[in-house]
PDB file of N, CA, C and O in Angstrom, chain B, residues numbered from 101:
ATOM      1  N   UNK B 101      43.856 -58.189 -23.174  1.00  0.00           N
ATOM      2  CA  UNK B 101      44.402 -56.820 -22.810  1.00  0.00           C
ATOM      3  C   UNK B 101      43.258 -56.301 -21.916  1.00  0.00           C
ATOM      4  O   UNK B 101      43.678 -55.577 -21.012  1.00  0.00           O
ATOM      5  N   UNK B 102      42.111 -56.454 -21.928  1.00  0.00           N
ATOM      6  CA  UNK B 102      41.060 -56.081 -21.349  1.00  0.00           C
ATOM      7  C   UNK B 102      40.808 -56.372 -19.698  1.00  0.00           C
ATOM      8  O   UNK B 102      40.354 -55.685 -18.783  1.00  0.00           O
ATOM      9  N   UNK B 103      41.408 -57.925 -19.810  1.00  0.00           N
ATOM     10  CA  UNK B 103      41.529 -58.510 -18.532  1.00  0.00           C
ATOM     11  C   UNK B 103      43.023 -57.900 -17.933  1.00  0.00           C
ATOM     12  O   UNK B 103      42.858 -57.314 -16.863  1.00  0.00           O
ATOM     13  N   UNK B 104      43.919 -57.913 -18.234  1.00  0.00           N
ATOM     14  CA  UNK B 104      45.104 -57.154 -17.635  1.00  0.00           C
ATOM     15  C   UNK B 104      44.733 -55.659 -17.499  1.00  0.00           C
ATOM     16  O   UNK B 104      45.167 -55.196 -16.445  1.00  0.00           O
ATOM     17  N   UNK B 105      44.233 -55.002 -18.061  1.00  0.00           N
ATOM     18  CA  UNK B 105      43.707 -53.539 -17.698  1.00  0.00           C
ATOM     19  C   UNK B 105      42.469 -53.394 -16.785  1.00  0.00           C
ATOM     20  O   UNK B 105      42.277 -52.324 -16.209  1.00  0.00           O
ATOM     21  N   UNK B 106      41.673 -54.374 -16.642  1.00  0.00           N
ATOM     22  CA  UNK B 106      40.712 -54.803 -15.532  1.00  0.00           C
ATOM     23  C   UNK B 106      41.306 -55.215 -14.181  1.00  0.00           C
ATOM     24  O   UNK B 106      40.604 -54.942 -13.207  1.00  0.00           O
ATOM     25  N   UNK B 107      42.438 -55.805 -13.960  1.00  0.00           N
ATOM     26  CA  UNK B 107      43.463 -56.534 -12.953  1.00  0.00           C
ATOM     27  C   UNK B 107      44.105 -55.253 -12.576  1.00  0.00           C
ATOM     28  O   UNK B 107      44.179 -55.149 -11.352  1.00  0.00           O
ATOM     29  N   UNK B 108      44.649 -54.130 -13.300  1.00  0.00           N
ATOM     30  CA  UNK B 108      45.355 -52.790 -12.840  1.00  0.00           C
ATOM     31  C   UNK B 108      44.565 -51.996 -12.302  1.00  0.00           C
ATOM     32  O   UNK B 108      44.925 -51.262 -11.381  1.00  0.00           O
ATOM     33  N   UNK B 109      43.368 -52.006 -12.779  1.00  0.00           N
ATOM     34  CA  UNK B 109      42.117 -51.056 -12.427  1.00  0.00           C
ATOM     35  C   UNK B 109      41.310 -51.568 -11.161  1.00  0.00           C
ATOM     36  O   UNK B 109      40.539 -50.822 -10.556  1.00  0.00           O
ATOM     37  N   UNK B 110      41.509 -52.739 -10.838  1.00  0.00           N
ATOM     38  CA  UNK B 110      41.093 -53.201  -9.716  1.00  0.00           C
ATOM     39  C   UNK B 110      41.822 -52.950  -8.572  1.00  0.00           C
ATOM     40  O   UNK B 110      41.349 -52.420  -7.567  1.00  0.00           O
ATOM     41  N   UNK B 111      43.316 -53.432  -8.740  1.00  0.00           N
ATOM     42  CA  UNK B 111      44.304 -52.895  -7.815  1.00  0.00           C
ATOM     43  C   UNK B 111      44.244 -51.782  -7.446  1.00  0.00           C
ATOM     44  O   UNK B 111      44.281 -51.539  -6.240  1.00  0.00           O
ATOM     45  N   UNK B 112      44.148 -50.901  -8.278  1.00  0.00           N
ATOM     46  CA  UNK B 112      44.051 -49.452  -7.890  1.00  0.00           C
ATOM     47  C   UNK B 112      42.978 -48.934  -7.365  1.00  0.00           C
ATOM     48  O   UNK B 112      43.099 -47.938  -6.651  1.00  0.00           O
ATOM     49  N   UNK B 113      41.829 -49.445  -7.586  1.00  0.00           N
ATOM     50  CA  UNK B 113      40.343 -49.178  -6.773  1.00  0.00           C
ATOM     51  C   UNK B 113      40.561 -49.808  -5.357  1.00  0.00           C
ATOM     52  O   UNK B 113      40.073 -49.235  -4.383  1.00  0.00           O
ATOM     53  N   UNK B 114      41.280 -50.971  -5.202  1.00  0.00           N
ATOM     54  CA  UNK B 114      41.259 -51.676  -3.958  1.00  0.00           C
ATOM     55  C   UNK B 114      42.187 -50.579  -3.039  1.00  0.00           C
ATOM     56  O   UNK B 114      41.636 -50.037  -2.081  1.00  0.00           O
ATOM     57  N   UNK B 115      43.503 -50.289  -3.330  1.00  0.00           N
ATOM     58  CA  UNK B 115      44.262 -49.455  -2.765  1.00  0.00           C
ATOM     59  C   UNK B 115      43.802 -48.165  -2.411  1.00  0.00           C
ATOM     60  O   UNK B 115      43.961 -47.694  -1.285  1.00  0.00           O
ATOM     61  N   UNK B 116      43.185 -47.528  -3.427  1.00  0.00           N
ATOM     62  CA  UNK B 116      42.673 -46.004  -3.379  1.00  0.00           C
ATOM     63  C   UNK B 116      41.576 -45.990  -2.062  1.00  0.00           C
ATOM     64  O   UNK B 116      41.601 -45.221  -1.102  1.00  0.00           O
ATOM     65  N   UNK B 117      40.528 -47.185  -2.360  1.00  0.00           N
ATOM     66  CA  UNK B 117      39.522 -47.705  -1.257  1.00  0.00           C
ATOM     67  C   UNK B 117      40.115 -47.394   0.204  1.00  0.00           C
ATOM     68  O   UNK B 117      39.780 -46.468   0.942  1.00  0.00           O
ATOM     69  N   UNK B 118      41.018 -48.330   0.430  1.00  0.00           N
ATOM     70  CA  UNK B 118      41.538 -48.489   1.541  1.00  0.00           C
ATOM     71  C   UNK B 118      42.370 -47.303   2.115  1.00  0.00           C
ATOM     72  O   UNK B 118      42.380 -47.201   3.342  1.00  0.00           O
ATOM     73  N   UNK B 119      43.064 -46.401   1.386  1.00  0.00           N
ATOM     74  CA  UNK B 119      43.258 -45.249   1.626  1.00  0.00           C
ATOM     75  C   UNK B 119      42.506 -44.263   2.012  1.00  0.00           C
ATOM     76  O   UNK B 119      42.881 -43.500   2.902  1.00  0.00           O
ATOM     77  N   UNK B 120      41.314 -44.133   1.386  1.00  0.00           N
ATOM     78  CA  UNK B 120      40.124 -43.475   1.552  1.00  0.00           C
ATOM     79  C   UNK B 120      39.423 -43.600   3.215  1.00  0.00           C
ATOM     80  O   UNK B 120      39.056 -42.822   4.096  1.00  0.00           O
ATOM     81  N   UNK B 121      39.486 -44.709   3.052  1.00  0.00           N
ATOM     82  CA  UNK B 121      38.806 -45.424   4.413  1.00  0.00           C
ATOM     83  C   UNK B 121      39.655 -45.214   5.797  1.00  0.00           C
ATOM     84  O   UNK B 121      39.132 -44.926   6.873  1.00  0.00           O
ATOM     85  N   UNK B 122      40.971 -45.396   5.596  1.00  0.00           N
ATOM     86  CA  UNK B 122      41.825 -45.161   6.232  1.00  0.00           C
ATOM     87  C   UNK B 122      42.132 -43.375   6.822  1.00  0.00           C
ATOM     88  O   UNK B 122      42.625 -43.070   7.908  1.00  0.00           O
ATOM     89  N   UNK B 123      41.733 -42.554   5.885  1.00  0.00           N
ATOM     90  CA  UNK B 123      42.053 -41.322   5.987  1.00  0.00           C
ATOM     91  C   UNK B 123      40.802 -40.603   6.828  1.00  0.00           C
ATOM     92  O   UNK B 123      40.879 -39.635   7.585  1.00  0.00           O
ATOM     93  N   UNK B 124      39.537 -41.441   6.430  1.00  0.00           N
ATOM     94  CA  UNK B 124      38.305 -40.760   7.216  1.00  0.00           C
ATOM     95  C   UNK B 124      38.191 -41.443   8.540  1.00  0.00           C
ATOM     96  O   UNK B 124      37.220 -41.262   9.275  1.00  0.00           O
ATOM     97  N   UNK B 125      39.301 -42.317   8.872  1.00  0.00           N
ATOM     98  CA  UNK B 125      39.228 -42.502  10.642  1.00  0.00           C
ATOM     99  C   UNK B 125      39.877 -41.695  11.386  1.00  0.00           C
ATOM    100  O   UNK B 125      40.961 -41.185  11.103  1.00  0.00           O
ATOM    101  N   UNK B 126      39.196 -41.524  12.462  1.00  0.00           N
ATOM    102  CA  UNK B 126      39.640 -40.308  13.685  1.00  0.00           C
ATOM    103  C   UNK B 126      41.007 -40.932  14.413  1.00  0.00           C
ATOM    104  O   UNK B 126      41.300 -42.105  14.644  1.00  0.00           O
ATOM    105  N   UNK B 127      41.542 -40.012  14.616  1.00  0.00           N
ATOM    106  CA  UNK B 127      42.890 -40.490  15.554  1.00  0.00           C
ATOM    107  C   UNK B 127      42.392 -40.865  16.701  1.00  0.00           C
ATOM    108  O   UNK B 127      41.583 -40.205  17.354  1.00  0.00           O
ATOM    109  N   UNK B 128      42.945 -42.168  17.070  1.00  0.00           N
ATOM    110  CA  UNK B 128      42.681 -42.257  18.991  1.00  0.00           C
ATOM    111  C   UNK B 128      42.932 -41.584  19.889  1.00  0.00           C
ATOM    112  O   UNK B 128      42.373 -41.525  20.984  1.00  0.00           O
ATOM    113  N   UNK B 129      44.225 -40.738  19.300  1.00  0.00           N
ATOM    114  CA  UNK B 129      44.988 -39.585  20.112  1.00  0.00           C
ATOM    115  C   UNK B 129      44.057 -38.600  20.140  1.00  0.00           C
ATOM    116  O   UNK B 129      43.692 -38.192  21.243  1.00  0.00           O
ATOM    117  N   UNK B 130      43.578 -38.115  19.107  1.00  0.00           N
ATOM    118  CA  UNK B 130      42.460 -37.048  19.328  1.00  0.00           C
ATOM    119  C   UNK B 130      41.300 -37.145  20.273  1.00  0.00           C
ATOM    120  O   UNK B 130      41.127 -36.317  21.168  1.00  0.00           O
ATOM    121  N   UNK B 131      40.455 -38.237  20.048  1.00  0.00           N
ATOM    122  CA  UNK B 131      39.506 -38.837  20.810  1.00  0.00           C
ATOM    123  C   UNK B 131      39.620 -39.410  22.184  1.00  0.00           C
ATOM    124  O   UNK B 131      38.639 -39.614  22.899  1.00  0.00           O
ATOM    125  N   UNK B 132      40.849 -39.661  22.526  1.00  0.00           N
ATOM    126  CA  UNK B 132      41.106 -40.382  23.738  1.00  0.00           C
ATOM    127  C   UNK B 132      40.626 -41.839  24.202  1.00  0.00           C
ATOM    128  O   UNK B 132      40.739 -42.342  25.319  1.00  0.00           O
ATOM    129  N   UNK B 133      40.087 -42.353  23.101  1.00  0.00           N
ATOM    130  CA  UNK B 133      39.852 -43.911  23.187  1.00  0.00           C
ATOM    131  C   UNK B 133      40.891 -44.781  23.070  1.00  0.00           C
ATOM    132  O   UNK B 133      42.003 -44.265  22.968  1.00  0.00           O
ATOM    133  N   UNK B 134      40.805 -46.159  23.057  1.00  0.00           N
ATOM    134  CA  UNK B 134      41.838 -47.291  22.849  1.00  0.00           C
ATOM    135  C   UNK B 134      42.063 -47.205  21.591  1.00  0.00           C
ATOM    136  O   UNK B 134      41.176 -46.883  20.801  1.00  0.00           O
ATOM    137  N   UNK B 135      43.518 -47.536  21.166  1.00  0.00           N
ATOM    138  CA  UNK B 135      43.762 -47.465  19.719  1.00  0.00           C
ATOM    139  C   UNK B 135      43.110 -48.833  19.084  1.00  0.00           C
ATOM    140  O   UNK B 135      43.155 -48.819  17.854  1.00  0.00           O
ATOM    141  N   UNK B 136      42.508 -50.026  19.655  1.00  0.00           N
ATOM    142  CA  UNK B 136      41.836 -50.713  19.232  1.00  0.00           C
ATOM    143  C   UNK B 136      40.798 -50.614  18.484  1.00  0.00           C
ATOM    144  O   UNK B 136      40.497 -51.549  17.742  1.00  0.00           O
ATOM    145  N   UNK B 137      40.100 -49.537  18.533  1.00  0.00           N
ATOM    146  CA  UNK B 137      38.803 -49.236  18.076  1.00  0.00           C
ATOM    147  C   UNK B 137      38.783 -48.392  16.683  1.00  0.00           C
ATOM    148  O   UNK B 137      37.847 -48.161  15.918  1.00  0.00           O
ATOM    149  N   UNK B 138      40.297 -47.977  16.628  1.00  0.00           N
ATOM    150  CA  UNK B 138      40.213 -46.760  15.829  1.00  0.00           C
ATOM    151  C   UNK B 138      41.389 -47.466  14.879  1.00  0.00           C
ATOM    152  O   UNK B 138      42.043 -46.630  14.256  1.00  0.00           O
ATOM    153  N   UNK B 139      41.750 -48.756  14.671  1.00  0.00           N
ATOM    154  CA  UNK B 139      43.234 -49.161  13.841  1.00  0.00           C
ATOM    155  C   UNK B 139      42.762 -48.985  12.597  1.00  0.00           C
ATOM    156  O   UNK B 139      41.658 -49.253  12.122  1.00  0.00           O
ATOM    157  N   UNK B 140      44.138 -48.298  11.916  1.00  0.00           N
ATOM    158  CA  UNK B 140      43.683 -48.310  10.436  1.00  0.00           C
ATOM    159  C   UNK B 140      43.943 -49.728   9.374  1.00  0.00           C
ATOM    160  O   UNK B 140      44.564 -50.609   9.970  1.00  0.00           O
ATOM    161  N   UNK B 141      43.641 -50.024   8.178  1.00  0.00           N
ATOM    162  CA  UNK B 141      43.622 -51.198   7.695  1.00  0.00           C
ATOM    163  C   UNK B 141      45.097 -51.371   7.169  1.00  0.00           C
ATOM    164  O   UNK B 141      45.709 -52.437   7.100  1.00  0.00           O
ATOM    165  N   UNK B 142      45.511 -50.239   6.844  1.00  0.00           N
ATOM    166  CA  UNK B 142      47.183 -50.435   6.008  1.00  0.00           C
ATOM    167  C   UNK B 142      47.911 -49.347   7.079  1.00  0.00           C
ATOM    168  O   UNK B 142      47.529 -48.273   7.543  1.00  0.00           O
ATOM    169  N   UNK B 143      49.037 -50.074   7.231  1.00  0.00           N
ATOM    170  CA  UNK B 143      50.407 -49.166   7.876  1.00  0.00           C
ATOM    171  C   UNK B 143      50.954 -48.331   6.699  1.00  0.00           C
ATOM    172  O   UNK B 143      51.659 -48.874   5.848  1.00  0.00           O
ATOM    173  N   UNK B 144      50.690 -47.229   6.645  1.00  0.00           N
ATOM    174  CA  UNK B 144      50.946 -46.329   5.554  1.00  0.00           C
ATOM    175  C   UNK B 144      52.454 -46.141   5.495  1.00  0.00           C
ATOM    176  O   UNK B 144      53.028 -46.228   4.409  1.00  0.00           O
ATOM    177  N   UNK B 145      53.303 -45.817   6.923  1.00  0.00           N
ATOM    178  CA  UNK B 145      54.567 -45.662   6.784  1.00  0.00           C
ATOM    179  C   UNK B 145      55.231 -46.967   6.234  1.00  0.00           C
ATOM    180  O   UNK B 145      56.232 -46.884   5.522  1.00  0.00           O
ATOM    181  N   UNK B 146      54.753 -47.999   6.516  1.00  0.00           N
ATOM    182  CA  UNK B 146      55.637 -49.276   5.852  1.00  0.00           C
ATOM    183  C   UNK B 146      55.370 -49.437   4.383  1.00  0.00           C
ATOM    184  O   UNK B 146      56.246 -49.991   3.718  1.00  0.00           O
ATOM    185  N   UNK B 147      54.031 -48.934   3.660  1.00  0.00           N
ATOM    186  CA  UNK B 147      54.161 -48.915   2.390  1.00  0.00           C
ATOM    187  C   UNK B 147      54.888 -48.037   1.664  1.00  0.00           C
ATOM    188  O   UNK B 147      55.335 -48.227   0.533  1.00  0.00           O
ATOM    189  N   UNK B 148      54.990 -47.129   2.295  1.00  0.00           N
ATOM    190  CA  UNK B 148      56.157 -45.629   1.640  1.00  0.00           C
ATOM    191  C   UNK B 148      57.388 -46.098   1.858  1.00  0.00           C
ATOM    192  O   UNK B 148      58.236 -45.886   0.991  1.00  0.00           O
ATOM    193  N   UNK B 149      57.690 -46.724   2.880  1.00  0.00           N
ATOM    194  CA  UNK B 149      59.436 -47.066   2.545  1.00  0.00           C
ATOM    195  C   UNK B 149      59.375 -48.621   1.710  1.00  0.00           C
ATOM    196  O   UNK B 149      60.429 -49.038   1.230  1.00  0.00           O
ATOM    197  N   UNK B 150      58.244 -49.352   1.581  1.00  0.00           N
ATOM    198  CA  UNK B 150      58.434 -50.366   0.331  1.00  0.00           C
ATOM    199  C   UNK B 150      58.412 -49.940  -0.840  1.00  0.00           C
ATOM    200  O   UNK B 150      59.097 -50.501  -1.696  1.00  0.00           O
ATOM    201  N   UNK B 151      57.644 -48.885  -1.134  1.00  0.00           N
ATOM    202  CA  UNK B 151      57.426 -48.388  -2.559  1.00  0.00           C
ATOM    203  C   UNK B 151      58.773 -47.706  -2.815  1.00  0.00           C
ATOM    204  O   UNK B 151      59.136 -47.935  -3.969  1.00  0.00           O
ATOM    205  N   UNK B 152      59.722 -46.872  -2.066  1.00  0.00           N
ATOM    206  CA  UNK B 152      60.653 -45.910  -2.074  1.00  0.00           C
ATOM    207  C   UNK B 152      61.880 -47.404  -2.301  1.00  0.00           C
ATOM    208  O   UNK B 152      62.632 -47.353  -3.274  1.00  0.00           O
ATOM    209  N   UNK B 153      61.951 -48.480  -1.460  1.00  0.00           N
ATOM    210  CA  UNK B 153      62.882 -49.432  -1.681  1.00  0.00           C
ATOM    211  C   UNK B 153      62.542 -49.924  -3.250  1.00  0.00           C
ATOM    212  O   UNK B 153      63.477 -49.972  -4.049  1.00  0.00           O
ATOM    213  N   UNK B 154      61.167 -50.293  -3.683  1.00  0.00           N
ATOM    214  CA  UNK B 154      61.190 -50.936  -4.986  1.00  0.00           C
ATOM    215  C   UNK B 154      61.632 -50.197  -6.198  1.00  0.00           C
ATOM    216  O   UNK B 154      62.197 -50.692  -7.174  1.00  0.00           O
ATOM    217  N   UNK B 155      61.230 -48.670  -5.978  1.00  0.00           N
ATOM    218  CA  UNK B 155      61.830 -47.507  -6.970  1.00  0.00           C
ATOM    219  C   UNK B 155      63.268 -47.647  -7.009  1.00  0.00           C
ATOM    220  O   UNK B 155      63.828 -47.663  -8.105  1.00  0.00           O
ATOM    221  N   UNK B 156      64.016 -47.764  -5.793  1.00  0.00           N
ATOM    222  CA  UNK B 156      65.537 -47.690  -5.943  1.00  0.00           C
ATOM    223  C   UNK B 156      65.753 -48.873  -6.380  1.00  0.00           C
ATOM    224  O   UNK B 156      66.741 -48.716  -7.096  1.00  0.00           O
ATOM    225  N   UNK B 157      65.448 -50.052  -6.420  1.00  0.00           N
ATOM    226  CA  UNK B 157      65.880 -51.406  -6.678  1.00  0.00           C
ATOM    227  C   UNK B 157      65.815 -51.221  -8.565  1.00  0.00           C
ATOM    228  O   UNK B 157      66.716 -51.356  -9.393  1.00  0.00           O
ATOM    229  N   UNK B 158      64.198 -50.829  -8.752  1.00  0.00           N
ATOM    230  CA  UNK B 158      64.143 -50.837 -10.453  1.00  0.00           C
ATOM    231  C   UNK B 158      65.126 -49.746 -10.860  1.00  0.00           C
ATOM    232  O   UNK B 158      65.747 -49.878 -11.914  1.00  0.00           O
ATOM    233  N   UNK B 159      65.285 -48.789 -10.166  1.00  0.00           N
ATOM    234  CA  UNK B 159      66.236 -47.784 -11.023  1.00  0.00           C
ATOM    235  C   UNK B 159      67.626 -47.962 -11.162  1.00  0.00           C
ATOM    236  O   UNK B 159      68.314 -47.266 -11.908  1.00  0.00           O
ATOM    237  N   UNK B 160      68.281 -49.359 -10.091  1.00  0.00           N
ATOM    238  CA  UNK B 160      69.571 -49.800 -10.536  1.00  0.00           C
ATOM    239  C   UNK B 160      69.298 -50.966 -11.317  1.00  0.00           C
ATOM    240  O   UNK B 160      70.143 -51.223 -12.175  1.00  0.00           O
ATOM    241  N   UNK B 161      68.421 -51.650 -11.230  1.00  0.00           N
ATOM    242  CA  UNK B 161      68.350 -52.541 -12.498  1.00  0.00           C
ATOM    243  C   UNK B 161      68.244 -51.877 -13.967  1.00  0.00           C
ATOM    244  O   UNK B 161      68.926 -52.104 -14.967  1.00  0.00           O
ATOM    245  N   UNK B 162      67.213 -51.021 -13.781  1.00  0.00           N
ATOM    246  CA  UNK B 162      67.030 -50.254 -15.021  1.00  0.00           C
ATOM    247  C   UNK B 162      69.019 -49.486 -15.588  1.00  0.00           C
ATOM    248  O   UNK B 162      69.571 -49.387 -16.684  1.00  0.00           O
ATOM    249  N   UNK B 163      69.298 -49.258 -14.679  1.00  0.00           N
ATOM    250  CA  UNK B 163      70.876 -48.521 -15.088  1.00  0.00           C
ATOM    251  C   UNK B 163      71.552 -49.687 -15.849  1.00  0.00           C
ATOM    252  O   UNK B 163      71.968 -49.553 -17.000  1.00  0.00           O
ATOM    253  N   UNK B 164      71.646 -50.908 -15.103  1.00  0.00           N
ATOM    254  CA  UNK B 164      72.541 -52.477 -15.375  1.00  0.00           C
ATOM    255  C   UNK B 164      71.722 -52.802 -16.752  1.00  0.00           C
ATOM    256  O   UNK B 164      72.358 -53.408 -17.615  1.00  0.00           O
ATOM    257  N   UNK B 165      70.662 -52.527 -16.970  1.00  0.00           N
ATOM    258  CA  UNK B 165      70.072 -53.144 -18.268  1.00  0.00           C
ATOM    259  C   UNK B 165      70.686 -52.066 -19.576  1.00  0.00           C
ATOM    260  O   UNK B 165      71.212 -52.390 -20.641  1.00  0.00           O
ATOM    261  N   UNK B 166      70.376 -50.644 -19.004  1.00  0.00           N
ATOM    262  CA  UNK B 166      70.793 -49.349 -20.245  1.00  0.00           C
ATOM    263  C   UNK B 166      72.510 -49.599 -20.483  1.00  0.00           C
ATOM    264  O   UNK B 166      73.091 -49.645 -21.567  1.00  0.00           O
ATOM    265  N   UNK B 167      73.213 -49.766 -18.859  1.00  0.00           N
ATOM    266  CA  UNK B 167      74.666 -49.517 -18.858  1.00  0.00           C
ATOM    267  C   UNK B 167      75.295 -50.616 -19.926  1.00  0.00           C
ATOM    268  O   UNK B 167      76.507 -50.647 -20.137  1.00  0.00           O
TER     269      UNK B 167
END
């Protein structure tokens, strides 16, 4: 149980760290520099779309199991 909890906690801290790092980066549009110098680690738009898709599929499967 401790191992499972530790893995979940590790994933949470990894994602939170990447989000914090990306949110602290300045926009390349605002500074006028090239995009290659200020790229984010994660494309958060894609993450959001995948998360929404996952939630939708999970809801459909839950309805199948419950129904």
